[in-house]
Structure formats: C-alpha cells, structure tokens
N, C-alpha and C positions, 0 to 999 in steps of 0.2 A: 620057368622061362617067360611065360606071359607076364608075370608079375614084374620080373626084372626089366623087360622091355617097356612096360608101362612107366616104370620109374624113371628109366633112362630118357624117355621121351618127354616126361614132365620136366626133367632137369634141363634138357636142351631148350624147351619151349620157354622155361623161366629166364634162361640166359638171353634168348632172342628178344623177349619183351624189354629186359633191362637195357640191352644194347640199342633197341629202337627208341626207348625213351631218352637215353643219353644223346643219341643222334639228333633227335627232335629238339632237345634243348640246346644243343650246340648250333644247329641251323638257326633256331630262333634267336639265339644270342648274336650270331653273325648278322642276321637280318636287322637287328636293333642297332648293331654297331655301324653297319652300312648306311641304314637310314639316318642315323645321327650325323654321320659324316657328310652325307648328301645334303641334309638340312644346313649344316654349317657352311658348306661350299656354296649353296645357293641362296644364302641369307641375304647378301648384298643385291642380288638380282631381284629377289622378291620385294625387297624394301624400295627398290628403284621403280618397279612396276606398280606397286601398291603401297604408296607412302602413307605413313599414319597421319590421320588428318590433324592439321595444326590449328588448334582453336584460337590461337593468339594472332594469326595472320589476318589482318584486315585491310580493307581498302583504305586509302588515305582519306581523311575526313576534313570537313570544314567545321570549325568551331564557331557557333553563333554566340556573341557576347553581348548581352543585353544590359543596358544601364537604365534602372527604373527608380522612381521615387518610392513606390510601394509595390503594389501588384502591377501586373501587366494589363493595361486596359484592352489591348488588341490581341490577347493570347488566342482568341478564336480564329483570327486570321492566320496566325502561325501554325495553329493546330492543323488547318486545312493544308497548309504549305508542307509540312512535315509528313502528313499521313500518307501512307502507301509506300514509303521508302523501305524496301525489303533488304537492301544492301548495307544499311546502317552507315550512310556516308556523312553523317553529321553528329554533332554533340551540342549541347545547350548548356550555357551558364549565365546566371542572372545576379547582377550586383543590385541589391536593394537596400533600404535603410537598415541599420544594425538591428538584428532581432526578428526581422520579418521573415516568415516561413511560407514557402509555396506548398501549401497542402490542398486537400479537397475543398476546404472552405475558402480558399483564396484564388484558386484557379480551377477551371474545368477541363484543362488539357493535361493529358498524361505526360506530354513532353516537357512540361515545366514542374512537375511534382518533385519536390526536394532538389531542385536545380539551383537553389541560391548558394552563393559563396558564403562561407562561415565567418570570414574575418572582414566583413564589410565595414565601410566607414560612412559617416554622415557627409553627403555630397551637397555642396552649395553651387548655384550656377555662377560661372565666371571665376571660380576660385581653383586653386591648385588641387583640391580634393578630388577634382574630376580626373586629374592625372593618376592620383593615387588608386581610384577606383579601376581605371584602365589597367594599371599595373597588377592589381589583385586579380582581375579577370584572366589576364595573360598567364599569371603564375598558376592559377587553377587548371587552365586549359593545357598548359605545357606538361602536366602530369601524365597525360595520355600521349604516348609517342605517335599514335595514329593521327593526331590532329596536325595537319600540315598547313592549313590556311585559317586565318582569324579575321572575323568581321565584327567590328563594333557597330551596335544598333541601339537607337533610342527607343523608349517605350511608345513612341508615335510613328515608328517606321512600318512600312508595309512592303511585301514583295510584289514585284511586277510580273514575274515569270514563275514557272513551276520549278521544283527543286532540280530536276534533271538538267534543264537549261542552265540554271544558275551554277550548278556543280561543274558542268562541262566548261562554261564560260571562264570561271575562276581558275579551274585546274589546268586549263590549256596554255597558261603562261607561267613563265618562271619568275616573273617580277611580282611585286607587291603594288596594289593600287593605293596611293597616298596622294591626296589633294594637297599639292605643295607648290608654292610659287614665291618668287623673290619680289620684294617691294622694291621695284626699280626706281632709281633716281629720275626726277623730272628732267626731261631733255632740255638742255640749255646750250646755246652757242658757247664754245669753249676756245679762248685764246684767239678770238677773231674768226674762227671757222664755223660756218653754219652747219645746220643738221644735215642738210642735203650732201654737202661735201663729206661729212662724217660717214654717212651711209654708202656713198660711193667708194670711199676708202676702205670701209669694211668689206664690201663686195669683192674688191680687189684682193685684199688680204685673204678672205675666205676661199677664193678660187686657188690661191697658192697653197694653202694648208687649211684644211677643214677645221673650223672652230666649233667645237662640240661642248665646251664646258664654259660656265660663267666665269671661272677664274681666268681662262684663256683670253675671253673677250674683254675682261676687265684690264689685264695686263696689256693688251693691244691698245685699248683706248687711252690708258695712262701714258704709255710710251709716246703715242702720237700727239696728244693734245695738252700734256701738263705743261704749264709756264714754269720757267726757271729763273725769272728775273728777281724774285724775292729771296734768293739764298738757296741753300741745298734743301732737299726734301725734308730731312730731319729737323733742320732749323725751323722751316715753315710749320711743321707739325708740332713741335714744342712750343712755339710762339702762339698758337691758335687760342683765341678767347672768344667766348659767346658774345659778349658786348651787346649790341642792339639786335643781334640775330634771334630768331625764334629757336626753340629747342630742335625742331625738325630741320631748320636751315643749318644749325650748328652740327647736328648729326651728320648731315649729308657732306658738309665741308671736313669734318673730322674723318669720316670714312674715305673721302677722296684723297686727303693728305697721307693717311696711314696706310692705304692699301698696298703700295709697294714696299713698305717697310716690314718685310717678312720676319726680320730677326728681332723685332721688339717684343720683349716678354710681355705677357698679358697683364701682369700685375703693374708693370710700367705704363702700359696703354691705358688701363683703368685709372691709374693715378693721374696721368696727364689729361684724361677726359674729365675727371672730377675737378681738376685745378682749373680747367678752362670754363667750366660752367659757372654762371652767375650764382652768388651765394644764396639768394632766395630760392633758386631752383634746386640746389643741392639739399636744402633742408626740407623741401616739400614732401610731406607725408612719407618721409624715408624712402621715396621712390628711387633715389640714386644712391642708396646706402653702399658704401665701398666694402662692407663685410659680406654682401651677397656673393655666394660662390655656387658653382664655378663661374669664372669670367667667360663669357661667350662672345667671340668677335662679332661685331655688327654685321659683317659680311656673310655670316653663317646663319643669320636669322631667316627663318621661312614662316610662311603664313599659310593657314588652311582655307576652308571654304568661306569663312566669314567675310562679308564685303568690306572694302576699304572705303572709309569715310575721311575724305581729305580735309574736312572741317575740324577734325579731332586730331589732337597730337598724340593722345594716349588711348590706343584701342587694342591693348594686348589682352586677349582672353587666353589663359595659359593652356587649355586643352586644345585650342586651335593652332598652337605653335609648337607643343612639345615634341611630338613624334617627328614632325617635319624638320625641326631644328636639330634634333638628336641625330637623325639620319645624315643631315648635312655635316655635322661635326665629325661623325664617324667616317665620312667619305663614302656613304653608301647610297648616294643619289642615283648612281648608275644602275642600281638593282630595283628601282621603282618606276612605275608608270604614273606620271604626275597628274592623276586626275582621280576623283572619287567615283565610286559605284552607287552612291546615294544621292538622288536628286533633291535639291533644296532651293526653294524660291525665297529670295531675300527681300523682295519688294513687290508690292502690288500697286502700280501707279494709279489705277482707277479706284482703288479703295480709299474711302473717307474714314475708315476705322483706324484712328492713330495707333492703336495697340497692334495692329497687324504690320506695322512698319518698325524700322530701326534694327537693333542688333538681334532680335529674335527672328527666326525664320517664319514665313507665312504659314498660319494654320489653316488647313483646308477643313471647312465645316460641311455639314450635310449638303447644303446647296451647291457647294463647289464639286462634290463627288459625282462627276459625270464621265461618260465614255470619251467625250472630247479631251478632258483633262488627262486621262490616263494614256490615250493614244498620242496626245502631243508630247508627253514626257518620253514615251517609247520611240517616238520619231527623231529624238535628238540624236545626231551622229557626230557632233563635234562640240567643242567647248572653246570660248574665246576668253583669254586671260588679259584683261585690258591693261593692267600694270606692266605686263611683260610684252605687250603687243604680240601675243603668241596664241595660235589656234591649234588645239589638240584634236586630231581626228581619231575616232574610236574605232578599234578593231578587235577581233577575236579570231584566233587560229589564222592570222594573216589575211583576213577578209573584213571589209567594213561591217560594222555592227552597232547596235544601240549602245549608248554610253552608260545607261543606268539600269541596274538590277533592282534597286530599291528606291523608295521616295518617302518623304516625310514633310510636314508634320500633319497627321490626320487624327481628327477626333474619333471617338468610338462610333457615333452615328454615321460619320462619313465612311469610315472603314466597313461598317456593317452594310451600308448601301452598295458600296463597290462589290463586296463579296456576293451579295444577293443578285447583282447584275453580272456575276461571273467575269469580272474585269480584272480580278487579281489572281496571280498564280497560273496564268494561262499561256 
C-alpha cells in the first residue's frame, strides 16, 4: 500500500511540474507578444519625443570666398575672427594661383588648411579671369547646401566686427549686398526745358504714381521731353552717326534714341551701333568687335565700387561690372541692397604718393593703422552715389546701422598693428 501510494504521488507530482512549466512558457510567450505589440504601437510616440539626432542638420552658413595671389598675408587676422565659433556658421574657400596649396608650410591657421579650390586659374588684374575665379569659388561653395550667403574678399581685407555680429547682420536680411549703380547721363536741358522744370514735373508724376524703377523713370523722361521734329523715333535712331561726337557723346545719344524702341532685336541694335561709329573707332583694338556675345543693352550696364573718371572714355574693369550687369539683365535688381559691405577708399587727396591714387584702392600702411581710422569707417552710416544723386542709408533689422563689415586694403604690418590694438573683430 505504502509503495503504491508513493508511486501515485510521484506520478501526480511529475504531471504538476510539467503543467507548471507549460503554463510558465505560455505566460512568457504572451508577455513577449504583448510587449512587442506595445512597442509597435508606441513607436511613433517614442520617435516624436526622442528623435534620432540628425547629424546633417546645420545652421545656415556664410561662405567666405577669398581671392589671393598666393598665400593669404592676413590669415592671422581671420584666424582670430573665426576662432571660437562652436556653431560652425561659416565655411572657407580660397582661390589662389594654380598649384598653390594651403598646408602647414603656407598658413598657420587651421581654418585655411587645404581650403584651396582645385580648379583655379591664373588671375590678372583688370581681366575677365577675375570673373572666372569668382565663378569657380561660387561653384565650390554651392556644393554645401548649408551655405546660404557668399562673401567675396580680397587677400588684403580685414573684418571690422566679430563673427557673431557679422553673421547676424548678413542673415537678418533676405537681400544680397551688391555695390551697383547706374552710370547716369549728364543732366542737360532737353527741348528748351530746364532741369528745374524737369524735377518739378518728376515730383508731380511721382506723387501720382510712385516711380520705383529706372525703366519707369526713363519712360517718363522720354515721353515728356523727346523732340519729334526730326521724324519718327525709328528714323532718328537709324540715321544716327557718330561724326564729330566723342564715343561717350555718341553712346548717350544712341541710348536716348533707342530707349523707347523695345521691339528692336539686339543683333539689329548692335549692327546699327557699329554702322554709326566712325571707322577708326570700330577697328580700335577690336574693342567694338561685333562678334562679342551676348549683346548687352547699354541701359543694363551697371558699375561696382570703382570710381568714375570722367576724363576717361574706357574704364571698364570686368569684375567691377559682371555681377551687377548680370543681375540687371536677369531682372533681379529688386532682390539686392545696392551697396557693398566692404569699405574701400579710392583717393587720398592729401597724399603725394602717386601710386596711392588712380584705379587701385588706397593701401593702408603701418602708419595709417590707427584707432581713428577704424572708428571713422565704423561711423559711416550712409553712402552717397554722385552719378545717381542718390544717398543710401544703411540699416540692419530695420534699424540704422554701420554700412561696412569689412575694409581693405591693409598691408600685413598695418593689420598686425590693428590686431595688437584690439581694433579688429570687436
């Protein structure tokens, strides 16, 4: 009896253990399934609350585009300017002569190491190669989608303020800063009406309908003052000859007659312009070669910061016109603020050094590098364009502000002195 009872108990105990193990596995399986379902249900909520860090999301950057002959003589100034920016709000690109490398032997700044563009060209002052260099820099900078602003700088430029102020100033506006102005025609009495009468008439028209664009003003002037005694506008234009006129006078008269003839094809306009020029001018140095393309209407020409010398008829420096004229041709002048952010002095009246005058900007030497100079540049809050009789008041974020963030041209000793005096980037 005892033996049979023991055996029966052992059998029941064995069945109980198996049943418990099965129940445990079933419960464990159910928990796993429930946990998996809950994870799937809550996955969007978890992702919203704790997003996976996006390492590609960056703040908009400013691309600093340097054009240099070889090395950057003022790299130590820019090293101080860039240092300490933890938000990576800038990028650097340098166009130097072909084959030049920015390594530890040619620059002491980490920000310029290997920042040369690889497809650089030989650049000559006053030649179209400067335009090519600018295009190469832009092409390199546009590879990074975070670059939203682009600043062209020479190898003699210095920053006037720190990076934070510069960044906020530039990013606070939706427009681009381009020094662009029209080479206005000289004011002359037209058809017996004097200039005072013309201004009074313009004020009257401007009150009726605000004149905001040059083409609108031009149309008003032509409609009011153009004489018609010499036949139709087209006949006057076709019959125009240079004769005893200077090239500048011929240009002005040609523009004046052609301006309202909007339907004239550009190739016809070029042909008529060439026909009217004196033969000796047409052949001069190939300057008026009809094969030059594309044909750009004279009214779309724009000029940059280079000063106007009325004693010279040919003062076209390509890189001072290219961007300005391109924007005018594409109808994008409404998207720019027509002033530069870089201060340039084109004349020193008191200087007896002939090399410090003319087409090249003034170069500031060691003796020029003073606190008075920097403060005088920082205090400029408006710019007067004499050829347009226009004054540009500078603003940032809707408030009056200094006009310039950078300045040139500074020698290495001058920049070193300014840096030691803590006058730069402050």
